[in-house]
PDB file of N, CA, C and O in Angstrom:
ATOM      1  N   MET A   1      49.472 -18.692-176.615  1.00  0.00           N
ATOM      2  CA  MET A   1      48.409 -19.072-176.041  1.00  0.00           C
ATOM      3  C   MET A   1      49.093 -18.794-174.360  1.00  0.00           C
ATOM      4  O   MET A   1      50.299 -18.928-174.157  1.00  0.00           O
ATOM      5  N   VAL A   2      48.262 -18.456-173.420  1.00  0.00           N
ATOM      6  CA  VAL A   2      48.180 -18.276-172.219  1.00  0.00           C
ATOM      7  C   VAL A   2      47.919 -19.461-171.607  1.00  0.00           C
ATOM      8  O   VAL A   2      46.883 -19.987-172.014  1.00  0.00           O
ATOM      9  N   THR A   3      48.647 -20.197-170.570  1.00  0.00           N
ATOM     10  CA  THR A   3      48.038 -21.274-169.591  1.00  0.00           C
ATOM     11  C   THR A   3      47.606 -20.318-168.343  1.00  0.00           C
ATOM     12  O   THR A   3      48.099 -19.288-167.884  1.00  0.00           O
ATOM     13  N   ALA A   4      46.609 -21.009-168.037  1.00  0.00           N
ATOM     14  CA  ALA A   4      45.758 -20.279-166.825  1.00  0.00           C
ATOM     15  C   ALA A   4      46.645 -21.339-165.492  1.00  0.00           C
ATOM     16  O   ALA A   4      46.827 -22.498-165.863  1.00  0.00           O
ATOM     17  N   LEU A   5      47.162 -21.003-164.060  1.00  0.00           N
ATOM     18  CA  LEU A   5      48.014 -21.378-163.415  1.00  0.00           C
ATOM     19  C   LEU A   5      47.244 -22.826-163.113  1.00  0.00           C
ATOM     20  O   LEU A   5      47.980 -23.782-162.866  1.00  0.00           O
ATOM     21  N   HIS A   6      45.910 -23.025-163.119  1.00  0.00           N
ATOM     22  CA  HIS A   6      45.410 -24.225-162.779  1.00  0.00           C
ATOM     23  C   HIS A   6      45.739 -25.347-163.954  1.00  0.00           C
ATOM     24  O   HIS A   6      45.632 -26.521-163.599  1.00  0.00           O
ATOM     25  N   ASP A   7      45.951 -25.205-164.696  1.00  0.00           N
ATOM     26  CA  ASP A   7      46.324 -25.507-166.192  1.00  0.00           C
ATOM     27  C   ASP A   7      47.616 -25.997-166.063  1.00  0.00           C
ATOM     28  O   ASP A   7      47.716 -27.039-166.711  1.00  0.00           O
ATOM     29  N   LEU A   8      48.584 -25.709-165.538  1.00  0.00           N
ATOM     30  CA  LEU A   8      49.932 -25.969-165.272  1.00  0.00           C
ATOM     31  C   LEU A   8      50.052 -27.563-164.876  1.00  0.00           C
ATOM     32  O   LEU A   8      49.752 -27.819-163.710  1.00  0.00           O
ATOM     33  N   PRO A   9      50.473 -28.712-165.745  1.00  0.00           N
ATOM     34  CA  PRO A   9      51.316 -29.815-165.414  1.00  0.00           C
ATOM     35  C   PRO A   9      52.082 -29.489-163.870  1.00  0.00           C
ATOM     36  O   PRO A   9      52.541 -28.390-163.558  1.00  0.00           O
ATOM     37  N   GLY A  10      52.094 -30.750-162.984  1.00  0.00           N
ATOM     38  CA  GLY A  10      52.827 -31.135-161.662  1.00  0.00           C
ATOM     39  C   GLY A  10      53.109 -32.529-162.162  1.00  0.00           C
ATOM     40  O   GLY A  10      53.141 -33.103-163.250  1.00  0.00           O
ATOM     41  N   TRP A  11      53.333 -32.878-160.657  1.00  0.00           N
ATOM     42  CA  TRP A  11      54.014 -34.055-160.925  1.00  0.00           C
ATOM     43  C   TRP A  11      53.056 -35.135-161.252  1.00  0.00           C
ATOM     44  O   TRP A  11      52.070 -35.258-160.525  1.00  0.00           O
ATOM     45  N   GLN A  12      53.259 -36.101-162.470  1.00  0.00           N
ATOM     46  CA  GLN A  12      52.183 -37.066-162.881  1.00  0.00           C
ATOM     47  C   GLN A  12      51.189 -36.608-163.662  1.00  0.00           C
ATOM     48  O   GLN A  12      51.140 -36.075-164.771  1.00  0.00           O
ATOM     49  N   ASN A  13      50.216 -37.008-162.644  1.00  0.00           N
ATOM     50  CA  ASN A  13      49.057 -36.844-163.072  1.00  0.00           C
ATOM     51  C   ASN A  13      48.139 -35.302-162.408  1.00  0.00           C
ATOM     52  O   ASN A  13      46.992 -34.885-162.568  1.00  0.00           O
ATOM     53  N   THR A  14      49.382 -34.790-161.601  1.00  0.00           N
ATOM     54  CA  THR A  14      48.627 -33.369-161.041  1.00  0.00           C
ATOM     55  C   THR A  14      48.829 -32.338-161.875  1.00  0.00           C
ATOM     56  O   THR A  14      49.523 -32.243-162.887  1.00  0.00           O
ATOM     57  N   ARG A  15      47.777 -31.198-161.038  1.00  0.00           N
ATOM     58  CA  ARG A  15      48.082 -29.912-162.040  1.00  0.00           C
ATOM     59  C   ARG A  15      47.966 -28.657-161.335  1.00  0.00           C
ATOM     60  O   ARG A  15      47.057 -28.654-160.505  1.00  0.00           O
ATOM     61  N   TRP A  16      48.531 -27.751-161.419  1.00  0.00           N
ATOM     62  CA  TRP A  16      48.491 -26.585-160.531  1.00  0.00           C
ATOM     63  C   TRP A  16      46.866 -26.504-160.098  1.00  0.00           C
ATOM     64  O   TRP A  16      45.934 -26.807-160.843  1.00  0.00           O
ATOM     65  N   GLY A  17      46.759 -26.047-158.779  1.00  0.00           N
ATOM     66  CA  GLY A  17      45.408 -25.485-158.647  1.00  0.00           C
ATOM     67  C   GLY A  17      44.746 -26.428-157.855  1.00  0.00           C
ATOM     68  O   GLY A  17      43.842 -25.916-157.194  1.00  0.00           O
ATOM     69  N   MET A  18      44.918 -27.901-157.661  1.00  0.00           N
ATOM     70  CA  MET A  18      44.598 -29.120-156.569  1.00  0.00           C
ATOM     71  C   MET A  18      44.800 -28.725-155.679  1.00  0.00           C
ATOM     72  O   MET A  18      45.786 -28.072-155.340  1.00  0.00           O
ATOM     73  N   ASP A  19      43.307 -29.238-154.695  1.00  0.00           N
ATOM     74  CA  ASP A  19      43.580 -29.193-153.571  1.00  0.00           C
ATOM     75  C   ASP A  19      44.034 -30.693-153.052  1.00  0.00           C
ATOM     76  O   ASP A  19      44.129 -31.689-153.770  1.00  0.00           O
ATOM     77  N   SER A  20      44.391 -30.587-151.088  1.00  0.00           N
ATOM     78  CA  SER A  20      44.774 -32.402-151.699  1.00  0.00           C
ATOM     79  C   SER A  20      44.177 -32.843-151.526  1.00  0.00           C
ATOM     80  O   SER A  20      44.385 -33.150-150.352  1.00  0.00           O
ATOM     81  N   LYS A  21      42.953 -33.457-151.943  1.00  0.00           N
ATOM     82  CA  LYS A  21      41.927 -34.714-152.059  1.00  0.00           C
ATOM     83  C   LYS A  21      42.415 -35.112-153.457  1.00  0.00           C
ATOM     84  O   LYS A  21      42.866 -36.173-153.888  1.00  0.00           O
ATOM     85  N   GLU A  22      42.152 -33.776-154.097  1.00  0.00           N
ATOM     86  CA  GLU A  22      42.816 -34.013-155.683  1.00  0.00           C
ATOM     87  C   GLU A  22      43.864 -34.399-156.259  1.00  0.00           C
ATOM     88  O   GLU A  22      43.947 -34.766-157.431  1.00  0.00           O
ATOM     89  N   ILE A  23      44.929 -34.320-155.273  1.00  0.00           N
ATOM     90  CA  ILE A  23      46.532 -34.441-155.694  1.00  0.00           C
ATOM     91  C   ILE A  23      46.648 -36.407-154.958  1.00  0.00           C
ATOM     92  O   ILE A  23      47.355 -37.339-155.343  1.00  0.00           O
ATOM     93  N   ILE A  24      45.642 -36.338-153.855  1.00  0.00           N
ATOM     94  CA  ILE A  24      45.475 -37.426-153.027  1.00  0.00           C
ATOM     95  C   ILE A  24      45.108 -38.731-154.524  1.00  0.00           C
ATOM     96  O   ILE A  24      45.585 -39.858-154.656  1.00  0.00           O
ATOM     97  N   ALA A  25      44.164 -38.030-155.392  1.00  0.00           N
ATOM     98  CA  ALA A  25      43.154 -38.886-156.015  1.00  0.00           C
ATOM     99  C   ALA A  25      44.531 -38.963-157.403  1.00  0.00           C
ATOM    100  O   ALA A  25      44.923 -39.972-157.991  1.00  0.00           O
ATOM    101  N   ALA A  26      44.758 -38.257-157.491  1.00  0.00           N
ATOM    102  CA  ALA A  26      45.464 -38.374-159.011  1.00  0.00           C
ATOM    103  C   ALA A  26      47.000 -39.217-159.045  1.00  0.00           C
ATOM    104  O   ALA A  26      47.581 -39.743-159.994  1.00  0.00           O
ATOM    105  N   VAL A  27      47.426 -39.090-157.414  1.00  0.00           N
ATOM    106  CA  VAL A  27      49.024 -39.734-157.773  1.00  0.00           C
ATOM    107  C   VAL A  27      48.668 -41.379-156.736  1.00  0.00           C
ATOM    108  O   VAL A  27      49.358 -42.370-156.972  1.00  0.00           O
ATOM    109  N   GLY A  28      47.575 -41.434-155.673  1.00  0.00           N
ATOM    110  CA  GLY A  28      47.323 -42.734-155.784  1.00  0.00           C
ATOM    111  C   GLY A  28      48.298 -43.214-154.331  1.00  0.00           C
ATOM    112  O   GLY A  28      48.717 -42.384-153.524  1.00  0.00           O
ATOM    113  N   PRO A  29      48.552 -44.813-154.215  1.00  0.00           N
ATOM    114  CA  PRO A  29      49.104 -44.894-152.781  1.00  0.00           C
ATOM    115  C   PRO A  29      50.515 -44.883-152.220  1.00  0.00           C
ATOM    116  O   PRO A  29      51.003 -45.253-151.153  1.00  0.00           O
ATOM    117  N   GLU A  30      50.968 -44.354-153.268  1.00  0.00           N
ATOM    118  CA  GLU A  30      52.408 -43.781-153.563  1.00  0.00           C
ATOM    119  C   GLU A  30      52.603 -42.343-152.761  1.00  0.00           C
ATOM    120  O   GLU A  30      53.664 -41.759-152.544  1.00  0.00           O
ATOM    121  N   LEU A  31      51.390 -41.988-152.422  1.00  0.00           N
ATOM    122  CA  LEU A  31      51.821 -40.446-151.720  1.00  0.00           C
ATOM    123  C   LEU A  31      51.428 -41.283-150.175  1.00  0.00           C
ATOM    124  O   LEU A  31      50.830 -42.262-149.729  1.00  0.00           O
ATOM    125  N   ARG A  32      52.394 -39.887-149.701  1.00  0.00           N
ATOM    126  CA  ARG A  32      52.177 -40.284-148.025  1.00  0.00           C
ATOM    127  C   ARG A  32      52.321 -38.641-147.635  1.00  0.00           C
ATOM    128  O   ARG A  32      52.959 -37.712-148.130  1.00  0.00           O
ATOM    129  N   GLU A  33      51.291 -38.786-146.362  1.00  0.00           N
ATOM    130  CA  GLU A  33      51.158 -37.348-145.411  1.00  0.00           C
ATOM    131  C   GLU A  33      52.272 -37.252-144.287  1.00  0.00           C
ATOM    132  O   GLU A  33      52.435 -38.197-143.515  1.00  0.00           O
ATOM    133  N   ILE A  34      53.148 -35.929-144.194  1.00  0.00           N
ATOM    134  CA  ILE A  34      53.904 -35.928-143.592  1.00  0.00           C
ATOM    135  C   ILE A  34      53.491 -34.584-143.063  1.00  0.00           C
ATOM    136  O   ILE A  34      52.533 -33.845-143.288  1.00  0.00           O
ATOM    137  N   PRO A  35      55.084 -34.492-141.885  1.00  0.00           N
ATOM    138  CA  PRO A  35      54.834 -33.539-141.338  1.00  0.00           C
ATOM    139  C   PRO A  35      54.814 -32.371-141.884  1.00  0.00           C
ATOM    140  O   PRO A  35      55.510 -32.411-142.898  1.00  0.00           O
ATOM    141  N   ARG A  36      54.083 -30.706-141.615  1.00  0.00           N
ATOM    142  CA  ARG A  36      53.868 -29.872-142.429  1.00  0.00           C
ATOM    143  C   ARG A  36      55.721 -29.171-142.583  1.00  0.00           C
ATOM    144  O   ARG A  36      56.543 -28.960-141.691  1.00  0.00           O
ATOM    145  N   GLN A  37      55.817 -28.986-144.006  1.00  0.00           N
ATOM    146  CA  GLN A  37      56.833 -28.294-143.969  1.00  0.00           C
ATOM    147  C   GLN A  37      56.854 -26.645-144.636  1.00  0.00           C
ATOM    148  O   GLN A  37      55.963 -26.291-145.409  1.00  0.00           O
ATOM    149  N   GLN A  38      57.591 -26.037-144.369  1.00  0.00           N
ATOM    150  CA  GLN A  38      56.994 -24.285-144.982  1.00  0.00           C
ATOM    151  C   GLN A  38      58.381 -24.113-145.617  1.00  0.00           C
ATOM    152  O   GLN A  38      59.461 -24.431-145.119  1.00  0.00           O
ATOM    153  N   TYR A  39      58.083 -23.404-147.118  1.00  0.00           N
ATOM    154  CA  TYR A  39      58.578 -23.105-148.276  1.00  0.00           C
ATOM    155  C   TYR A  39      58.398 -21.939-148.336  1.00  0.00           C
ATOM    156  O   TYR A  39      57.798 -21.510-149.321  1.00  0.00           O
ATOM    157  N   GLY A  40      58.854 -21.016-147.306  1.00  0.00           N
ATOM    158  CA  GLY A  40      58.256 -19.307-147.877  1.00  0.00           C
ATOM    159  C   GLY A  40      57.136 -19.416-147.457  1.00  0.00           C
ATOM    160  O   GLY A  40      56.760 -19.958-146.418  1.00  0.00           O
ATOM    161  N   PRO A  41      56.284 -18.671-148.612  1.00  0.00           N
ATOM    162  CA  PRO A  41      54.711 -19.172-148.628  1.00  0.00           C
ATOM    163  C   PRO A  41      54.166 -19.718-148.580  1.00  0.00           C
ATOM    164  O   PRO A  41      53.066 -19.616-148.036  1.00  0.00           O
ATOM    165  N   PHE A  42      54.747 -20.886-149.281  1.00  0.00           N
ATOM    166  CA  PHE A  42      54.005 -22.280-149.065  1.00  0.00           C
ATOM    167  C   PHE A  42      54.327 -23.276-148.204  1.00  0.00           C
ATOM    168  O   PHE A  42      55.300 -23.071-147.479  1.00  0.00           O
ATOM    169  N   TYR A  43      53.709 -24.372-148.101  1.00  0.00           N
ATOM    170  CA  TYR A  43      53.793 -25.743-147.372  1.00  0.00           C
ATOM    171  C   TYR A  43      53.571 -26.828-147.993  1.00  0.00           C
ATOM    172  O   TYR A  43      53.251 -26.800-149.181  1.00  0.00           O
ATOM    173  N   SER A  44      53.672 -27.749-147.446  1.00  0.00           N
ATOM    174  CA  SER A  44      53.859 -29.194-148.048  1.00  0.00           C
ATOM    175  C   SER A  44      53.464 -29.977-146.494  1.00  0.00           C
ATOM    176  O   SER A  44      53.809 -29.777-145.329  1.00  0.00           O
ATOM    177  N   GLU A  45      52.597 -30.916-147.154  1.00  0.00           N
ATOM    178  CA  GLU A  45      51.862 -32.184-145.876  1.00  0.00           C
ATOM    179  C   GLU A  45      51.496 -33.362-147.464  1.00  0.00           C
ATOM    180  O   GLU A  45      50.393 -33.908-147.470  1.00  0.00           O
ATOM    181  N   LEU A  46      52.218 -33.569-148.360  1.00  0.00           N
ATOM    182  CA  LEU A  46      51.859 -34.582-149.326  1.00  0.00           C
ATOM    183  C   LEU A  46      53.405 -34.878-150.066  1.00  0.00           C
ATOM    184  O   LEU A  46      54.057 -34.043-150.695  1.00  0.00           O
ATOM    185  N   SER A  47      53.625 -35.701-149.913  1.00  0.00           N
ATOM    186  CA  SER A  47      55.409 -36.214-150.680  1.00  0.00           C
ATOM    187  C   SER A  47      54.759 -37.838-151.101  1.00  0.00           C
ATOM    188  O   SER A  47      53.828 -38.536-150.698  1.00  0.00           O
ATOM    189  N   ILE A  48      56.132 -37.989-152.424  1.00  0.00           N
ATOM    190  CA  ILE A  48      55.891 -39.309-152.803  1.00  0.00           C
ATOM    191  C   ILE A  48      57.774 -39.386-152.162  1.00  0.00           C
ATOM    192  O   ILE A  48      58.648 -38.587-152.499  1.00  0.00           O
ATOM    193  N   PRO A  49      57.928 -40.394-151.348  1.00  0.00           N
ATOM    194  CA  PRO A  49      59.201 -40.458-150.697  1.00  0.00           C
ATOM    195  C   PRO A  49      60.569 -40.805-151.405  1.00  0.00           C
ATOM    196  O   PRO A  49      61.693 -40.321-151.270  1.00  0.00           O
ATOM    197  N   LYS A  50      60.079 -41.813-152.207  1.00  0.00           N
ATOM    198  CA  LYS A  50      61.089 -42.808-153.140  1.00  0.00           C
ATOM    199  C   LYS A  50      60.793 -42.801-154.781  1.00  0.00           C
ATOM    200  O   LYS A  50      60.162 -43.641-155.424  1.00  0.00           O
ATOM    201  N   VAL A  51      61.375 -41.721-155.203  1.00  0.00           N
ATOM    202  CA  VAL A  51      60.807 -41.775-157.074  1.00  0.00           C
ATOM    203  C   VAL A  51      62.170 -41.687-157.390  1.00  0.00           C
ATOM    204  O   VAL A  51      62.985 -40.788-157.177  1.00  0.00           O
ATOM    205  N   LYS A  52      62.310 -43.187-158.138  1.00  0.00           N
ATOM    206  CA  LYS A  52      63.610 -43.452-159.013  1.00  0.00           C
ATOM    207  C   LYS A  52      63.336 -43.177-160.382  1.00  0.00           C
ATOM    208  O   LYS A  52      62.460 -43.682-161.085  1.00  0.00           O
ATOM    209  N   ILE A  53      64.306 -42.195-160.723  1.00  0.00           N
ATOM    210  CA  ILE A  53      64.915 -41.861-161.760  1.00  0.00           C
ATOM    211  C   ILE A  53      65.786 -41.758-162.469  1.00  0.00           C
ATOM    212  O   ILE A  53      66.535 -40.782-162.452  1.00  0.00           O
ATOM    213  N   GLY A  54      65.937 -43.043-163.513  1.00  0.00           N
ATOM    214  CA  GLY A  54      67.143 -43.787-163.733  1.00  0.00           C
ATOM    215  C   GLY A  54      68.245 -44.604-162.364  1.00  0.00           C
ATOM    216  O   GLY A  54      68.008 -45.585-161.660  1.00  0.00           O
ATOM    217  N   ALA A  55      69.533 -43.636-162.424  1.00  0.00           N
ATOM    218  CA  ALA A  55      69.969 -44.505-161.020  1.00  0.00           C
ATOM    219  C   ALA A  55      70.322 -43.820-160.065  1.00  0.00           C
ATOM    220  O   ALA A  55      71.500 -43.901-159.718  1.00  0.00           O
ATOM    221  N   TYR A  56      69.262 -42.790-159.230  1.00  0.00           N
ATOM    222  CA  TYR A  56      69.100 -42.113-158.999  1.00  0.00           C
ATOM    223  C   TYR A  56      67.525 -42.072-158.021  1.00  0.00           C
ATOM    224  O   TYR A  56      66.447 -42.535-158.396  1.00  0.00           O
ATOM    225  N   THR A  57      67.778 -41.455-156.854  1.00  0.00           N
ATOM    226  CA  THR A  57      66.387 -41.650-155.938  1.00  0.00           C
ATOM    227  C   THR A  57      65.536 -40.279-155.717  1.00  0.00           C
ATOM    228  O   THR A  57      66.332 -39.677-154.996  1.00  0.00           O
ATOM    229  N   PHE A  58      64.577 -39.519-155.854  1.00  0.00           N
ATOM    230  CA  PHE A  58      64.153 -37.854-155.002  1.00  0.00           C
ATOM    231  C   PHE A  58      62.910 -38.195-155.027  1.00  0.00           C
ATOM    232  O   PHE A  58      62.102 -38.809-155.724  1.00  0.00           O
ATOM    233  N   SER A  59      63.025 -37.395-153.690  1.00  0.00           N
ATOM    234  CA  SER A  59      61.772 -36.992-153.143  1.00  0.00           C
ATOM    235  C   SER A  59      60.893 -36.147-153.771  1.00  0.00           C
ATOM    236  O   SER A  59      61.518 -35.145-154.116  1.00  0.00           O
ATOM    237  N   VAL A  60      59.542 -36.067-154.134  1.00  0.00           N
ATOM    238  CA  VAL A  60      58.587 -35.262-154.694  1.00  0.00           C
ATOM    239  C   VAL A  60      57.799 -34.666-153.632  1.00  0.00           C
ATOM    240  O   VAL A  60      57.359 -35.418-152.763  1.00  0.00           O
ATOM    241  N   VAL A  61      57.557 -33.413-153.577  1.00  0.00           N
ATOM    242  CA  VAL A  61      56.582 -32.919-152.460  1.00  0.00           C
ATOM    243  C   VAL A  61      55.911 -31.624-153.207  1.00  0.00           C
ATOM    244  O   VAL A  61      56.380 -30.938-154.115  1.00  0.00           O
ATOM    245  N   PHE A  62      54.750 -31.527-152.574  1.00  0.00           N
ATOM    246  CA  PHE A  62      53.742 -30.792-153.556  1.00  0.00           C
ATOM    247  C   PHE A  62      52.937 -29.715-152.588  1.00  0.00           C
ATOM    248  O   PHE A  62      52.045 -29.876-151.755  1.00  0.00           O
ATOM    249  N   GLN A  63      53.740 -28.390-153.128  1.00  0.00           N
ATOM    250  CA  GLN A  63      53.449 -26.958-152.669  1.00  0.00           C
ATOM    251  C   GLN A  63      52.487 -26.157-152.646  1.00  0.00           C
ATOM    252  O   GLN A  63      52.147 -25.344-153.506  1.00  0.00           O
ATOM    253  N   MET A  64      51.978 -26.413-151.519  1.00  0.00           N
ATOM    254  CA  MET A  64      50.742 -25.489-151.668  1.00  0.00           C
ATOM    255  C   MET A  64      50.480 -24.197-151.366  1.00  0.00           C
ATOM    256  O   MET A  64      51.478 -23.645-150.903  1.00  0.00           O
ATOM    257  N   ASP A  65      49.175 -23.237-151.475  1.00  0.00           N
ATOM    258  CA  ASP A  65      49.036 -22.001-151.325  1.00  0.00           C
ATOM    259  C   ASP A  65      48.533 -21.454-149.689  1.00  0.00           C
ATOM    260  O   ASP A  65      48.469 -22.239-148.743  1.00  0.00           O
ATOM    261  N   GLY A  66      48.301 -20.415-149.610  1.00  0.00           N
ATOM    262  CA  GLY A  66      47.446 -20.309-148.331  1.00  0.00           C
ATOM    263  C   GLY A  66      45.999 -20.738-148.748  1.00  0.00           C
ATOM    264  O   GLY A  66      45.222 -21.133-147.879  1.00  0.00           O
ATOM    265  N   ALA A  67      45.749 -20.692-149.626  1.00  0.00           N
ATOM    266  CA  ALA A  67      44.162 -21.107-150.121  1.00  0.00           C
ATOM    267  C   ALA A  67      44.444 -22.684-150.541  1.00  0.00           C
ATOM    268  O   ALA A  67      43.960 -23.153-151.571  1.00  0.00           O
ATOM    269  N   SER A  68      45.403 -23.575-149.503  1.00  0.00           N
ATOM    270  CA  SER A  68      45.453 -24.707-149.907  1.00  0.00           C
ATOM    271  C   SER A  68      45.226 -25.205-151.600  1.00  0.00           C
ATOM    272  O   SER A  68      44.453 -26.161-151.653  1.00  0.00           O
ATOM    273  N   THR A  69      45.587 -24.888-152.569  1.00  0.00           N
ATOM    274  CA  THR A  69      45.671 -25.052-153.609  1.00  0.00           C
ATOM    275  C   THR A  69      47.249 -25.219-154.207  1.00  0.00           C
ATOM    276  O   THR A  69      48.078 -24.374-153.866  1.00  0.00           O
ATOM    277  N   MET A  70      47.556 -26.081-154.905  1.00  0.00           N
ATOM    278  CA  MET A  70      48.600 -26.659-155.443  1.00  0.00           C
ATOM    279  C   MET A  70      49.688 -25.480-156.416  1.00  0.00           C
ATOM    280  O   MET A  70      49.551 -25.415-157.638  1.00  0.00           O
ATOM    281  N   ARG A  71      50.353 -24.928-155.944  1.00  0.00           N
ATOM    282  CA  ARG A  71      51.277 -24.256-156.857  1.00  0.00           C
ATOM    283  C   ARG A  71      52.629 -24.656-157.115  1.00  0.00           C
ATOM    284  O   ARG A  71      53.380 -23.835-157.641  1.00  0.00           O
ATOM    285  N   ASP A  72      53.118 -25.993-156.771  1.00  0.00           N
ATOM    286  CA  ASP A  72      54.502 -26.480-156.868  1.00  0.00           C
ATOM    287  C   ASP A  72      54.810 -27.824-156.640  1.00  0.00           C
ATOM    288  O   ASP A  72      54.897 -28.232-155.481  1.00  0.00           O
ATOM    289  N   SER A  73      55.027 -28.729-157.806  1.00  0.00           N
ATOM    290  CA  SER A  73      55.801 -29.857-157.384  1.00  0.00           C
ATOM    291  C   SER A  73      57.094 -29.936-157.425  1.00  0.00           C
ATOM    292  O   SER A  73      57.743 -29.663-158.435  1.00  0.00           O
ATOM    293  N   VAL A  74      57.630 -30.344-156.251  1.00  0.00           N
ATOM    294  CA  VAL A  74      59.304 -30.146-156.479  1.00  0.00           C
ATOM    295  C   VAL A  74      59.982 -31.626-156.015  1.00  0.00           C
ATOM    296  O   VAL A  74      59.747 -32.202-154.952  1.00  0.00           O
ATOM    297  N   CYS A  75      60.668 -31.978-156.832  1.00  0.00           N
ATOM    298  CA  CYS A  75      61.482 -32.840-157.074  1.00  0.00           C
ATOM    299  C   CYS A  75      62.848 -32.988-156.698  1.00  0.00           C
ATOM    300  O   CYS A  75      63.783 -32.614-157.405  1.00  0.00           O
ATOM    301  N   SER A  76      62.975 -33.584-155.478  1.00  0.00           N
ATOM    302  CA  SER A  76      64.786 -33.108-154.441  1.00  0.00           C
ATOM    303  C   SER A  76      65.545 -34.402-154.872  1.00  0.00           C
ATOM    304  O   SER A  76      64.982 -35.444-155.208  1.00  0.00           O
ATOM    305  N   ALA A  77      66.848 -34.211-154.823  1.00  0.00           N
ATOM    306  CA  ALA A  77      67.952 -35.165-154.427  1.00  0.00           C
ATOM    307  C   ALA A  77      67.956 -35.138-153.521  1.00  0.00           C
ATOM    308  O   ALA A  77      68.747 -34.202-153.411  1.00  0.00           O
ATOM    309  N   MET A  78      67.743 -35.369-152.641  1.00  0.00           N
ATOM    310  CA  MET A  78      67.891 -35.534-151.352  1.00  0.00           C
ATOM    311  C   MET A  78      68.048 -36.745-150.829  1.00  0.00           C
ATOM    312  O   MET A  78      67.861 -37.639-151.653  1.00  0.00           O
ATOM    313  N   PRO A  79      68.384 -37.176-149.524  1.00  0.00           N
ATOM    314  CA  PRO A  79      68.291 -38.616-149.060  1.00  0.00           C
ATOM    315  C   PRO A  79      66.601 -38.834-148.806  1.00  0.00           C
ATOM    316  O   PRO A  79      65.870 -37.857-148.639  1.00  0.00           O
ATOM    317  N   SER A  80      66.123 -40.125-148.801  1.00  0.00           N
ATOM    318  CA  SER A  80      65.188 -40.548-148.288  1.00  0.00           C
ATOM    319  C   SER A  80      64.553 -40.190-147.367  1.00  0.00           C
ATOM    320  O   SER A  80      63.335 -40.219-147.189  1.00  0.00           O
ATOM    321  N   ASN A  81      65.400 -39.820-146.711  1.00  0.00           N
ATOM    322  CA  ASN A  81      64.735 -40.033-145.057  1.00  0.00           C
ATOM    323  C   ASN A  81      64.788 -38.440-144.802  1.00  0.00           C
ATOM    324  O   ASN A  81      64.757 -38.278-143.582  1.00  0.00           O
ATOM    325  N   TRP A  82      64.837 -37.541-145.287  1.00  0.00           N
ATOM    326  CA  TRP A  82      65.345 -35.906-145.141  1.00  0.00           C
ATOM    327  C   TRP A  82      63.623 -35.428-144.570  1.00  0.00           C
ATOM    328  O   TRP A  82      63.426 -34.754-143.559  1.00  0.00           O
ATOM    329  N   ILE A  83      62.669 -35.890-145.364  1.00  0.00           N
ATOM    330  CA  ILE A  83      61.511 -35.186-144.546  1.00  0.00           C
ATOM    331  C   ILE A  83      61.139 -35.360-143.796  1.00  0.00           C
ATOM    332  O   ILE A  83      60.888 -36.521-143.471  1.00  0.00           O
ATOM    333  N   GLY A  84      60.723 -33.794-142.646  1.00  0.00           N
ATOM    334  CA  GLY A  84      60.454 -33.885-141.413  1.00  0.00           C
ATOM    335  C   GLY A  84      61.331 -33.546-140.457  1.00  0.00           C
ATOM    336  O   GLY A  84      60.960 -33.106-139.369  1.00  0.00           O
ATOM    337  N   GLN A  85      63.013 -33.782-140.894  1.00  0.00           N
ATOM    338  CA  GLN A  85      64.067 -33.704-140.521  1.00  0.00           C
ATOM    339  C   GLN A  85      65.046 -32.681-140.275  1.00  0.00           C
ATOM    340  O   GLN A  85      65.933 -32.832-141.114  1.00  0.00           O
ATOM    341  N   SER A  86      65.288 -31.765-139.560  1.00  0.00           N
ATOM    342  CA  SER A  86      65.733 -30.884-139.339  1.00  0.00           C
ATOM    343  C   SER A  86      67.384 -30.537-140.397  1.00  0.00           C
ATOM    344  O   SER A  86      68.214 -31.416-140.631  1.00  0.00           O
ATOM    345  N   SER A  87      67.492 -29.142-140.854  1.00  0.00           N
ATOM    346  CA  SER A  87      68.606 -29.509-141.700  1.00  0.00           C
ATOM    347  C   SER A  87      69.641 -28.825-140.912  1.00  0.00           C
ATOM    348  O   SER A  87      70.669 -28.761-141.586  1.00  0.00           O
ATOM    349  N   SER A  88      69.757 -28.378-139.945  1.00  0.00           N
ATOM    350  CA  SER A  88      70.886 -28.165-138.881  1.00  0.00           C
ATOM    351  C   SER A  88      71.468 -29.075-138.361  1.00  0.00           C
ATOM    352  O   SER A  88      70.973 -30.103-137.900  1.00  0.00           O
ATOM    353  N   ALA A  89      72.776 -28.701-138.405  1.00  0.00           N
ATOM    354  CA  ALA A  89      73.695 -29.883-137.944  1.00  0.00           C
ATOM    355  C   ALA A  89      73.569 -29.246-136.220  1.00  0.00           C
ATOM    356  O   ALA A  89      73.370 -28.142-135.712  1.00  0.00           O
ATOM    357  N   SER A  90      73.827 -30.721-135.696  1.00  0.00           N
ATOM    358  CA  SER A  90      73.516 -30.600-134.307  1.00  0.00           C
ATOM    359  C   SER A  90      75.445 -30.573-133.521  1.00  0.00           C
ATOM    360  O   SER A  90      75.615 -30.476-132.306  1.00  0.00           O
TER     361      SER A  90
END
């Protein structure tokens, strides 16, 4: 069975192909709007900043394509204050 891109599961109740309004409705109050982050051809403006998995805290970002539909959700083991900050050292 081949799965269409819009049928692939994302984080929690999200699915690939959702737009921002659908992601907001699916995730709920823990979702935060963030300064736009670029990831190659994708971008993110939505995040869950503190997700506990076992003893670790992660940040989840929802990556959108040029048509503003979700293409990926990424769980990152970076400090919870990383979003919106430059990764280069001063």
